[in-house]
C-alpha positions in Angstrom: 8.5 97.0 -22.2 10.4 97.2 -25.1 10.3 100.6 -26.7 8.4 100.9 -30.7 7.1 96.7 -30.8 3.0 98.5 -29.2 1.4 100.2 -31.2 -0.4 103.4 -29.4 -3.0 103.7 -27.5 -5.2 106.9 -27.8 -8.4 107.9 -27.4 -11.3 106.8 -29.8 -15.3 107.4 -29.5 -17.0 104.2 -30.3 -20.6 105.1 -31.3 -23.2 102.0 -30.7 -25.6 103.0 -34.1 -28.8 100.5 -33.0 -28.4 102.2 -29.1 -27.4 105.6 -30.3 -24.7 106.0 -27.9 -20.8 106.0 -27.8 -18.3 106.0 -25.7 -15.1 107.6 -25.4 -12.5 105.0 -24.9 -8.4 104.6 -25.3 -8.0 102.2 -27.9 -4.7 101.3 -30.3 -8.1 101.0 -33.1 -6.7 103.0 -36.5 -10.0 105.1 -38.2 -9.9 108.2 -40.6 -13.7 109.6 -39.6 -14.0 111.9 -36.9 -16.2 113.7 -34.1 -16.9 116.4 -32.1 -16.8 115.3 -28.4 -18.2 116.7 -25.9 -15.2 118.3 -23.9 -14.8 120.4 -27.5 -12.1 117.7 -28.5 -12.2 115.8 -31.7 -11.7 111.9 -31.8 -11.8 109.2 -34.2 -14.4 107.4 -34.0 -15.4 103.8 -34.7 -19.0 102.8 -35.5 -19.8 99.1 -33.9 -22.6 97.2 -34.7 -23.6 96.1 -31.2 -22.4 97.2 -27.4 -23.1 96.6 -24.3 -26.3 99.7 -24.3 -28.0 97.3 -26.9 -27.2 93.9 -26.6 -29.8 91.3 -25.4 -27.9 90.4 -22.5 -26.7 93.2 -20.8 -30.3 95.2 -21.1 -32.4 92.4 -20.1 -34.4 92.2 -23.3 -34.0 88.4 -24.3 -36.5 87.1 -26.0 -37.2 83.2 -25.4 -36.9 82.0 -29.1 -38.3 78.5 -28.3 -40.6 77.7 -25.5 -40.8 74.2 -26.5 -37.8 71.6 -26.7 -35.9 71.5 -30.6 -36.4 67.9 -30.1 -40.2 67.8 -29.8 -41.0 70.6 -32.4 -39.0 67.9 -34.7 -41.2 65.2 -34.3 -44.6 67.0 -33.9 -43.8 68.6 -37.9 -42.9 65.2 -39.3 -43.9 62.9 -37.2 -41.8 59.8 -35.4 -40.7 57.8 -38.6 -38.6 54.6 -36.9 -39.7 53.6 -33.6 -37.5 53.6 -31.0 -34.5 51.0 -29.6 -34.9 49.5 -26.8 
């Protein structure tokens, strides 16, 4: 690797507001806000909308939004207007 062309990687706290969970990891992300971590050190903090702690795929709480097919729901709502070609 050539020196001086890569951004500096440092410890950063990512805080998921929806789940109330925070992760300390290394990142090149920059933030003006800081938070005191469990080890007593102060790290930059970045608030995120969703993470693995709150995403339905990872938590197993996914909702089934549509129990019927979209075509069937459309036909039920508006009816069939043209005969099917065969």
